[in-house]
N, C-alpha and C positions, 0 to 999 in steps of 0.2 A: 460806427461801433466804437464805444470808449471803454468797454470792459477788458481788463487785462490781468494775466496771471505772470507772475515774475518768480523765478527761481534764482536766487543769488548764493554766492559762495560755494559753488561746486568745485571741489578740487579733485582731480583725477591724475594719476601717474601713467604717462605714456611715452612712446618713442617716436617723436616727431622732430623733424628739423632738417635743413639743407646743408649744413655744415659737416665735413668729415667727423665722425665719431658721435654726433648728437643722438643718433638712434641706437648707439651701443648700450646705452643704459637709461633707465626709467628718469623722466623729469616731471615736475609738477606743472600742471596746466590748470588755470583758474577759469571757469566758465560761468557765464551768466546767460539766462534765457528770459526773453519776454514774449508772451503769447497774447495776441488780440484774439478773444474768444467771447461769444455771446453767452453771458452768465446768467440771463434773465431766468431761465429754468431752475438753475441751482439755487438761486436766491431764495426761491420759495419752497422748493421740494426737499432741500437738505440731503439730496441723494447724489452719490459718487458718480452714478452713471450719467448724471446731467452736467458734468463738468470734465475738464481733463484731469486726469489722475496725476497729482504732482510727483508722487513717489515713482510712478512708472516712467515719467519724463526723466526724472533724475537718474534712474537705473539705465534708461537708453542713452543718455548723454555719456554717462561714465563707461558704459560698454563700448560705445564707438571710440572714445579717447583711448581706452585700455587695449582693445583688441586690434585695432588698425594702426597703420603707420604711414605717414604722409610727410613729404619734405616741407610743406607750407601750411601755416595757420589757416590760410584761406581755404585750402582744400579740405582740412579738417572740419572747418566751420560749415562749408558746403555740404558735407556729408551729413552733419548734425541737422542742418536746416531741411535737407531732403528726408530725412527721417521724420522729423516734427511735421512736416507739411502732409505726410501721409494720412494725418488725422484730419477728416474733412471739416471739423467743427473749428479748426484753427485758420482764422482768415489772414493773419500775418504773423510771422515770427522773426524775432531778432536774437542773434546769438553773438556774444561777445567772449573772445578767447584770449587770455594773457598767458605769456610765458615768463613768469617772475625771475628777475635777476640775471638774466644771461648776457645782457650788454654792459659789462662793467657795473652791475648793479641796476641798470635800467631794465625796464619791463616792456617789451613789445607787446601791443595789443591790437586786435581787429575787431571790427563790428560789421556784421553782414545781416542783411534783411531778405525775406522773400515774402511776397504778397500773392494771394490767390486771385486769379483773374476773376472778374465778375461776370 
């Protein structure tokens, strides 16, 4: 399958971090999501029900960043992946999370993927 949906530039403010004080205040997190999905039906039907709703994915990602709190970006990313993979139409999901400017101006970023067993 080569069809993909990408949602880039998601910025959400949350309380994640392992260092003292990091979770005391809101910080920006930049998230990108890429989904491997069979889009053959939606190509011809032009029906939202035949694809993954981008707005719903965006809302779910933001909600996880805002409402939960973890020490590690890896844990946050795993929660996002678990949520995305609940949709049976998604064969593979990749999430990237960056925490801009926290390391003396440097930005750490993680990339995680999950693939449905065939």
